[in-house]
C-alpha positions in Angstrom: 0.0 0.0 0.0 2.8 2.5 1.0 4.9 1.5 -2.0 1.9 2.3 -4.4 1.5 5.7 -2.8 5.2 6.5 -3.1 5.1 5.7 -6.9 2.0 7.8 -7.4 3.7 10.8 -5.6 6.8 10.3 -7.7 4.6 10.4 -10.8 2.9 13.6 -9.7 6.2 15.2 -8.9 7.6 14.3 -12.4 4.4 15.6 -14.1 4.4 18.8 -12.1 8.1 19.5 -13.0 7.3 19.0 -16.7 4.4 21.5 -16.9 5.5 24.8 -18.5 4.1 28.2 -17.5 2.1 28.4 -20.8 0.6 25.0 -20.3 -0.2 25.9 -16.6 -2.2 28.9 -17.9 -4.1 26.7 -20.4 -4.9 24.1 -17.8 -6.1 26.8 -15.3 -8.4 28.1 -18.0 -9.8 24.6 -18.6 -10.5 24.2 -14.9 -13.2 26.8 -14.8 -16.5 25.0 -14.1 -14.7 22.2 -12.3 -13.0 24.2 -9.6 -14.2 27.5 -8.0 -12.7 30.7 -9.3 -11.0 31.7 -6.0 -9.1 28.5 -5.9 -7.9 28.8 -9.5 -6.6 32.3 -8.9 -4.6 31.1 -5.9 -2.8 28.5 -8.1 0.7 30.1 -8.9 2.7 27.0 -9.9 2.4 23.5 -11.4 2.9 21.8 -8.0 0.1 23.9 -6.5 -2.1 22.9 -9.5 -1.3 19.2 -8.8 -2.0 19.6 -5.1 -5.4 21.4 -5.8 -6.4 18.6 -8.2 -5.6 15.9 -5.6 -7.3 17.8 -2.7 -10.5 18.3 -4.9 -10.4 14.5 -5.5 -10.3 15.2 -9.3 -7.1 13.1 -9.5 -6.0 9.9 -7.7 -3.9 6.9 -8.7 -7.0 5.2 -10.1 -8.5 8.3 -11.7 -6.3 9.8 -14.3 -8.7 10.4 -17.2 -9.6 13.9 -16.1 -5.9 14.8 -15.8 -5.3 13.4 -19.3 -8.1 15.5 -20.8 -6.7 18.6 -19.1 -3.3 17.8 -20.6 -4.8 17.2 -24.1 -6.3 20.6 -24.0 -2.8 22.2 -23.9 -0.2 22.7 -26.7 3.1 20.7 -26.9 1.6 18.1 -24.6 3.4 14.9 -26.0 5.9 14.7 -23.0 3.1 15.1 -20.4 1.0 12.4 -22.1 3.9 10.0 -22.3 4.5 10.5 -18.5 0.8 9.6 -17.9 0.9 6.6 -20.2 4.1 5.4 -18.7 2.6 5.5 -15.1 -0.6 3.7 -16.4 1.5 1.0 -18.0 3.5 0.6 -14.8 0.3 0.5 -12.7 -1.5 -2.1 -14.9 0.0 -5.3 -13.4 -0.6 -3.9 -9.9 -4.2 -3.1 -10.8 -4.7 -6.7 -12.2 -3.2 -8.1 -9.0 -5.3 -5.8 -6.8 -8.4 -6.8 -8.8 -7.7 -10.4 -8.2 -7.1 -9.8 -4.5 -10.4 -7.8 -4.4 -12.3 -10.7 -6.0 -10.7 -13.2 -3.6 -11.6 -10.9 -0.6 -15.2 -10.4 -1.9 -15.6 -14.2 -2.2 -14.3 -14.7 1.3 -16.5 -11.9 2.6 -19.5 -13.4 0.9 -18.8 -16.8 2.5 -18.6 -15.0 5.9 -21.8 -13.2 5.2 -23.6 -16.4 4.2 -22.3 -18.1 7.4 -23.4 -15.1 9.5 -26.9 -15.2 7.9 -27.2 -18.9 8.7 -26.0 -18.3 12.2 -28.6 -15.4 12.5 -31.4 -17.8 11.4 -30.2 -20.4 13.9 -30.2 -17.9 16.7 -33.7 -16.7 15.6 -34.9 -20.3 15.6 -33.3 -21.0 19.0 -34.8 -17.8 20.4 -38.3 -18.7 19.2 -37.9 -22.2 20.7 -36.8 -20.8 24.0 -39.6 -18.2 24.0 -42.2 -20.9 23.5 -40.7 -23.1 26.3 -40.5 -20.0 28.5 -44.2 -19.2 27.9 -45.1 -22.8 28.6 -43.1 -22.7 31.9 -44.9 -19.4 32.8 -48.3 -21.1 32.2 -47.3 -24.1 34.2 -46.1 -22.0 37.0 -49.4 -20.0 36.9 -51.4 -23.3 37.0 -49.3 -24.5 40.0 -49.8 -21.2 41.8 -53.6 -21.5 41.1 -53.5 -25.1 42.5 -51.6 -23.8 45.6 -54.2 -21.1 46.2 -57.0 -23.6 45.8 -55.3 -26.0 48.1 -54.7 -23.3 50.7 -58.5 -22.5 50.6 -59.3 -26.2 50.9 -57.0 -26.4 53.9 -58.8 -23.5 55.5 -62.1 -25.2 54.9 -60.9 -28.5 56.4 -59.5 -26.6 59.4 -62.9 -25.0 59.9 -64.5 -28.4 59.7 -62.0 -29.8 62.2 -62.7 -26.9 64.6 -66.4 -27.6 64.3 -65.9 -31.3 64.8 -63.7 -30.6 67.8 -66.4 -28.4 69.4 -69.0 -31.2 68.8 -66.6 -33.8 70.2 -66.2 -31.6 73.4 -70.0 -31.2 73.7 -70.5 -35.0 73.4 -67.7 -35.6 75.8 -69.4 -33.3 78.3 -72.8 -35.0 77.8 -71.1 -38.3 78.4 -69.7 -37.0 81.7 -73.1 -35.7 82.7 -74.7 -39.1 81.9 -72.0 -40.8 83.9 -72.8 -38.5 86.9 -76.5 -39.2 86.5 -76.0 -43.0 86.5 -73.7 -42.7 89.5 -76.3 -40.6 91.4 -79.2 -43.0 90.6 -77.1 -46.0 91.5 -76.4 -44.3 94.8 -80.2 -43.8 95.4 -80.9 -47.4 94.5 -78.3 -48.5 97.1 -79.9 -46.2 99.7 -83.3 -47.7 98.9 -81.9 -51.2 99.2 -80.5 -50.4 102.7 -83.9 -48.8 103.7 -85.7 -51.9 102.3 -83.5 -54.1 104.5 -84.4 -52.0 107.6 -88.2 -52.3 106.8 -87.9 -56.1 106.3 -86.1 -56.3 109.7 -88.9 -54.2 111.3 -91.6 -56.4 109.8 -90.0 -59.5 111.2 -89.8 -57.9 114.6 -93.5 -57.0 114.5 -94.6 -60.4 113.3 -92.6 -62.0 116.1 -94.3 -59.8 118.7 -97.7 -60.7 117.3 -97.0 -64.5 117.6 -95.9 -64.3 121.2 -98.2 -66.4 123.6 -98.7 -66.5 127.3 -97.9 -63.9 129.8 -95.9 -62.0 127.3 -98.7 -61.8 124.9 -99.5 -58.2 123.7 -102.7 -56.6 124.7 -105.4 -56.1 122.2 -104.5 -52.4 121.9 -100.8 -53.2 121.4 -101.7 -55.9 118.9 -103.9 -53.4 116.9 -101.0 -50.9 116.9 -98.5 -53.5 115.8 -100.8 -54.6 113.0 -101.2 -51.0 111.9 -97.4 -50.5 112.0 -96.9 -53.8 110.1 -99.4 -52.7 107.4 -97.6 -49.2 107.1 -94.2 -51.0 106.8 -95.5 -53.3 104.1 -96.9 -50.3 102.2 -93.6 -48.5 102.5 -91.8 -51.6 101.4 -94.1 -51.9 98.4 -93.5 -48.2 97.5 -89.7 -48.8 97.7 -90.0 -51.8 95.4 -91.9 -49.7 92.9 -89.3 -46.9 93.2 -86.5 -49.4 92.9 -88.0 -50.8 89.6 -88.4 -47.2 88.3 -84.8 -46.4 89.1 -83.5 -49.5 87.5 -85.5 -48.7 84.4 -84.2 -45.1 84.4 -80.6 -46.4 84.8 -81.1 -48.7 81.9 -82.4 -45.8 79.7 -79.4 -43.6 80.8 -77.0 -46.4 80.0 -78.5 -46.7 76.5 -78.2 -43.0 75.9 -74.6 -43.1 77.3 -73.8 -45.9 74.8 -75.1 -43.8 71.9 -73.1 -40.9 73.1 -69.9 -43.0 73.3 -70.5 -44.3 69.7 -71.0 -40.7 68.6 -67.8 -39.7 70.4 -65.8 -42.4 68.7 -67.3 -41.3 65.3 -66.3 -37.7 65.9 -62.8 -38.8 67.1 -62.4 -40.9 63.9 -63.6 -37.8 61.9 -61.0 -35.6 63.6 -58.2 -38.2 62.8 -59.4 -38.3 59.2 -59.4 -34.5 59.0 -55.8 -34.4 60.5 -54.7 -36.9 57.9 -56.3 -34.8 55.1 -54.6 -31.6 56.4 -51.2 -33.4 56.7 -51.7 -34.8 53.1 -52.7 -31.4 51.8 -49.6 -29.8 53.4 -47.4 -32.5 51.8 -49.0 -31.8 48.4 -48.6 -28.1 49.1 -44.9 -28.6 49.8 -44.5 -30.5 46.6 -46.2 -27.6 44.7 -43.9 -25.2 46.4 -40.9 -27.3 45.3 -42.4 -27.3 41.8 -42.6 -23.5 41.9 -39.0 -23.3 43.1 -37.8 -25.6 40.3 -39.9 -23.8 37.8 -38.4 -20.5 38.9 -34.9 -21.9 38.4 -35.8 -23.2 35.0 -37.4 -19.9 34.1 -34.3 -18.1 35.2 -32.2 -20.4 33.0 -34.5 -19.8 30.1 -34.3 -16.0 30.7 -30.5 -16.3 30.6 -30.6 -18.4 27.4 -33.1 -16.0 25.8 -30.8 -13.1 26.8 -27.8 -15.0 25.3 -29.8 -15.6 22.1 -30.7 -11.9 21.9 -27.1 -11.0 22.5 -26.0 -13.4 19.9 -28.6 -12.0 17.4 -27.4 -8.5 18.2 -23.8 -9.4 17.8 -24.4 -11.4 14.6 -26.5 -8.5 13.3 -23.6 -6.0 14.0 -21.1 -8.4 12.4 -23.4 -8.7 9.3 -23.5 -4.9 9.1 -19.7 -4.7 9.3 -19.4 -7.4 6.7 -21.8 -5.7 4.3 -20.0 -2.4 4.7 -16.7 -4.1 4.1 -18.1 -5.7 0.9 -19.4 -2.3 -0.3 -16.1 -0.7 0.6 -14.1 -3.4 -1.3 -16.5 -3.1 -4.3 -15.9 0.6 -4.4 -12.2 0.1 -4.5 -11.4 0.8 -0.8 -10.2 -1.4 2.0 -11.3 -1.8 5.6 -8.3 -1.6 7.9 -8.1 -3.8 11.0 -8.1 -1.7 14.2 -4.5 -1.7 15.5 -3.6 -3.7 12.3 0.1 -3.2 12.3 0.3 -4.2 16.0 -1.9 -7.1 15.4 0.4 -8.4 12.6 3.4 -8.0 14.9 1.5 -9.9 17.6 0.8 -12.8 15.2 4.5 -12.8 14.2 5.5 -13.0 17.8 3.1 -15.8 18.5 4.6 -17.8 15.6 8.1 -17.4 17.1 6.7 -19.0 20.3 8.9 -17.1 22.7 8.4 -17.8 26.4 9.7 -14.7 28.1 9.5 -11.0 27.2 12.5 -8.7 26.7 11.7 -6.5 29.7 14.2 -3.8 28.4 11.8 -3.2 25.5 8.6 -3.5 27.6 5.9 -1.1 26.4 7.4 -0.7 22.9 4.9 -3.3 21.4 1.4 -3.2 22.8 -2.0 -4.4 21.5 -5.3 -3.0 22.7 -8.5 -5.1 23.1 -11.9 -3.5 23.7 -13.2 -0.2 24.8 -15.9 1.2 27.1 -19.4 0.0 26.4 -22.4 -2.2 27.4 -22.8 -5.9 27.4 -24.7 -5.8 24.0 -21.3 -5.7 22.2 -18.7 -8.4 22.9 -15.5 -6.4 23.1 -16.9 -3.5 25.1 -16.2 -3.5 28.8 -17.3 -1.7 31.9 -14.6 -1.8 34.6 -12.8 -5.0 33.7 -11.0 -6.2 36.9 -9.5 -9.6 37.3 -8.2 -11.7 34.4 -7.0 -15.3 34.1 -5.2 -17.4 31.4 -6.2 -21.0 30.5 -3.9 -23.7 29.3 -4.5 -22.7 25.6 -3.4 -19.1 26.2 -7.0 -17.7 26.0 -7.9 -14.8 28.3 -10.8 -14.8 30.7 -12.0 -11.3 31.6 -14.2 -10.4 34.6 -16.3 -7.6 33.0 -17.5 -6.4 36.4 -19.8 -3.5 35.3 -21.6 -5.7 32.8 -21.8 -8.7 35.2 -20.3 -11.2 32.8 -17.2 -13.2 32.1 -15.8 -13.1 28.6 -13.3 -15.7 27.2 -11.3 -14.4 24.2 -8.1 -15.4 22.3 -5.1 -13.2 21.7 -6.7 -11.9 18.5 -9.7 -10.6 20.4 -12.1 -13.3 19.1 -14.9 -14.1 21.6 -14.9 -17.8 22.5 -17.5 -17.8 25.3 -19.6 -15.6 27.5 -20.9 -16.4 31.0 -23.7 -14.2 32.4 -23.4 -13.9 36.2 -27.1 -12.9 36.9 -27.0 -11.7 40.6 -23.5 -12.7 41.4 -20.9 -9.9 41.6 -17.6 -11.7 40.9 -14.6 -10.5 43.0 -12.0 -12.8 41.4 -11.6 -15.6 38.8 -9.1 -18.3 37.9 -8.8 -21.7 36.1 -8.1 -25.1 37.7 -6.0 -27.8 36.2 -8.8 -28.9 33.9 -9.5 -25.4 32.6 -12.7 -25.2 34.7 -13.6 -21.6 35.7 -13.6 -20.8 39.4 -15.5 -17.7 40.4 -15.9 -16.1 43.9 -18.5 -13.6 45.1 -18.6 -12.1 48.6 -19.6 -15.3 50.3 -20.0 -18.0 47.6 -17.8 -20.1 45.3 -18.9 -21.3 41.9 -17.3 -23.7 39.4 -18.2 -23.5 35.7 -17.4 -25.9 32.8 -17.4 -23.5 29.9 -20.7 -21.6 30.4 -22.4 -24.3 32.5 -22.5 -24.0 36.3 -21.6 -27.4 37.7 -20.9 -26.7 41.4 -21.7 -24.0 44.0 -20.6 -24.1 47.6 -20.0 -21.8 50.6 -16.9 -20.8 52.5 -16.1 -22.2 55.9 -17.9 -20.2 58.7 -18.1 -21.0 62.4 -20.6 -18.7 64.2 -19.4 -16.9 67.3 -15.8 -17.8 66.4 -15.2 -15.7 63.3 -16.9 -13.0 61.3 -19.0 -13.7 58.2 -16.4 -14.3 55.4 -15.8 -11.8 52.7 -14.1 -13.7 49.8 -12.0 -11.1 47.9 -9.4 -13.0 45.8 -8.4 -16.6 44.8 -5.7 -18.5 43.0 -5.3 -22.2 42.1 -2.3 -24.2 43.3 -1.7 -26.6 40.4 1.0 -28.5 42.4 -1.5 -29.6 45.1 -4.8 -29.2 43.1 -6.1 -26.8 45.8 -8.0 -23.5 45.7 -6.4 -20.7 47.9 -9.2 -18.2 48.8 -8.4 -14.9 50.5 -11.0 -14.0 53.2 -10.6 -10.2 53.6 -12.9 -10.0 56.6 -11.1 -12.6 58.8 -7.6 -11.9 57.3 -7.2 -15.6 56.5 -6.7 -18.0 53.6 -9.2 -20.8 53.2 -7.9 -23.8 51.3 -10.3 -26.1 49.4 -9.8 -29.3 47.4 -10.4 -29.5 43.6 -14.1 -30.4 44.1 -14.9 -27.9 46.8 -14.1 -29.9 49.9 -12.8 -27.7 52.8 -9.2 -28.7 53.7 -7.9 -26.1 56.2 -7.7 -22.4 57.0 -4.6 -20.3 57.8 -4.9 -17.2 59.9 -2.8 -14.2 58.7 -4.1 -11.4 60.9 -0.6 -10.7 62.3 0.7 -9.9 58.8 -2.2 -8.4 56.9 -4.5 -5.3 57.3 -6.5 -4.8 54.0 -5.4 -7.5 51.5 -6.3 -7.3 47.8 -5.0 -10.2 45.8 -3.4 -13.6 46.4 -1.1 -15.3 43.9 0.4 -18.8 44.3 4.0 -19.2 43.3 4.5 -22.9 44.0 3.5 -25.7 46.3 4.5 -23.9 49.5 4.8 -20.2 48.6 2.3 -17.4 47.8 2.1 -13.6 47.6 -0.5 -11.2 48.9 -0.8 -7.5 48.1 -1.9 -5.3 51.0 -3.7 -2.0 50.1 -3.4 -0.5 53.6 0.4 -0.5 54.0 1.1 -0.5 50.2 3.2 -3.7 50.3 3.4 -7.1 48.7 4.1 -9.9 51.3 5.8 -13.2 50.5 4.5 -16.2 52.6 5.9 -19.7 53.1 3.3 -22.3 53.9 4.7 -24.9 56.2 2.0 -27.0 57.8 0.6 -26.2 60.4 2.0 -22.7 60.2 2.4 -19.8 57.7 5.5 -17.7 57.9 6.1 -14.4 56.2 9.4 -14.4 54.3 9.8 -11.0 52.7 7.9 -7.7 52.3 8.2 -5.7 49.1 7.7 -2.0 48.9 6.2 0.8 50.9 4.1 3.9 50.2 5.4 6.2 47.5 6.0 6.8 43.8 9.7 5.8 43.4 10.8 2.6 41.7 10.7 0.5 44.9 7.4 1.9 46.2 3.7 1.3 45.6 0.4 3.1 45.9 -2.3 0.4 46.5 -0.7 -2.6 44.7 -3.3 -5.0 43.3 -2.8 -7.9 40.9 0.2 -10.1 41.0 1.7 -12.9 38.8 5.1 -14.4 37.8 6.8 -15.5 34.6 8.8 -18.6 33.8 12.0 -17.1 35.3 10.1 -16.5 38.6 10.2 -12.8 38.1 7.3 -11.1 40.0 5.0 -8.8 38.1 2.8 -6.4 40.1 0.0 -4.0 39.0 0.9 -0.8 41.0 -2.7 0.4 40.7 -2.7 4.0 41.8 0.7 4.7 40.3 -0.8 3.6 37.0 2.1 1.2 36.1 3.3 -2.3 36.0 6.4 -3.2 37.9 8.7 -6.3 37.3 11.1 -7.5 40.0 13.3 -10.6 40.3 12.5 -13.2 43.0 14.7 -11.3 45.5 12.7 -8.1 45.1 15.2 -6.2 42.9 13.3 -4.1 40.4 14.1 -5.0 36.8 11.8 -2.4 35.1 8.6 -0.5 35.3 6.3 0.5 32.5 3.2 2.7 32.1 1.9 6.1 33.3 -1.4 7.8 33.7 -3.5 8.3 30.5 -5.5 6.6 27.8 -3.1 6.4 24.9 -0.4 4.1 23.8 1.6 2.8 26.8 -0.7 4.6 29.2 -2.7 3.0 32.0 -5.5 4.1 34.3 -5.6 2.2 37.6 -4.8 -1.3 36.3 -6.3 -4.0 38.5 -4.8 -7.3 37.4 -1.9 -8.8 35.4 -1.3 -12.2 33.9 1.3 -14.0 31.7 0.4 -16.2 28.7 2.3 -19.3 27.7 4.0 -17.2 25.0 5.4 -14.9 27.7 3.0 -12.0 26.8 1.9 -9.7 29.5 -1.9 -9.2 29.7 -3.1 -6.2 31.8 -6.6 -5.3 32.9 -6.6 -1.6 32.3 -9.7 -1.1 34.5 -10.5 2.6 34.3 -9.6 2.7 30.6 -12.2 -0.1 30.1 -9.8 -2.2 28.0 -7.3 -5.1 28.0 -3.7 -4.3 27.1 -1.3 -7.0 25.7 2.5 -6.3 26.0 4.4 -8.5 23.6 
């Protein structure tokens, strides 16, 4: 491209030098009607003429016919025409080659366009399917909620019936007690009558014996008459007692019959109460199952919402890509080209990747950088809002915690988006990869493990009430030597260590060494680093079971080479050099493993090698330095 421009400028220079003053006047005269009069008057020389023609876009390397007509209108124009023809002959092979390249590019772009259109239709179909399933789930949830409402009403009615039955049961129970008291009272009367009857019988016997006495002891006629009258009265009383006794026995019999009926009714009501209790219990069990269905339906609906959002994001992204492709096709058809953003740096980056170097030349750090992304919403893939932590997988792909847009984005070094994980309500504080390239994400008090964009495990940190505060998980790293997660608890100033599948192993208290820790980075099996925002240092720890010992402390507050202002992200390269994001000094600092500073790069700003409060730093397998330039809303690659 540059060579073609140089040849064109040489041609214009040669042509301008060959135009005589007389020919200049003739050409200026021919220009009336094509260029405004004021501009023509200002033209004083042939080079000014050429410059004016180029600026007015009347002449370019692909448009020489107008210039040729102007030259033909002058006298003694053979030399000028030969210069034009010579340039056209020289340019012809290049034009043929360019035409061939354009045709190839158009063919490639049309293939991309067709593929994008197919993908767009697939997304549309998928979206429609998810929307139908989503509506079906909403209907199902509505039906279940209706069932729950109906069941709750039924339970209320059954409870009312139970309450009524309980009142009836209590009434019958009271009636039974009353009848029992009545039977007891009548039995007592019968017993009293029996005793009275015995007394009367005894009296009758005594009177009869007196009446049968003979001799001197015989009663007088008067006494005998009185005795007979007393005997008759006693017999009458005895007869009355017999009748009363029979009546009482009959009454007791009737009361017992009523009591038996009441007992049967009582048993019936008791059975009814038991049945109502069983019905209520069964209804509550069914209600619980319905609530479980609602909970499950809510989770599925949430998943569907996420899938629908992904489909819409995909549609939006494909639509934008289609528009870009269409514009590029139009541009190529019109003879132009669409330049890749950062194209020269991108080509240099690809060249470095092919060389497969493992360590950067830190003396030249910052001379070659490649920028990925800019500020924007989650509707566009490579637009970020406060990207914080980053992580590198085993293939050299970059995982970005796009905090403001509540998502994780996996991209390759070329900036191609490989995967997106939407985090719904979770605000991710840090991210990393395990040995199997599973993604580990921590929020304030939860740990999640993803396989690609699928959540496969979620668990909580270790918390013992009354012995420690509620954990605040702030940073994590994965120890690939021991297959363990090291999670920094900022609230309790400790490191909780979990196994590969989330099982809690142990916890190490570091309150003697830390005040306000930011990031943790594992160096090897027994060593790790932690940056501390409060005292502006990075601390080097040795982990010897059962204790943790601090080995070294790097830095203090300040802006000199050996000082920090709120250090944040930490990593190390293959040579065990330690790389630190000196956040509020807007720079990246590289030291050897003894703490001696090798170099520092970056300063405040938004251009070139500028940084604005970088949060994290990571090293790829190629040795490239990846920086989360947080307040510039971009990712910087130093290569």
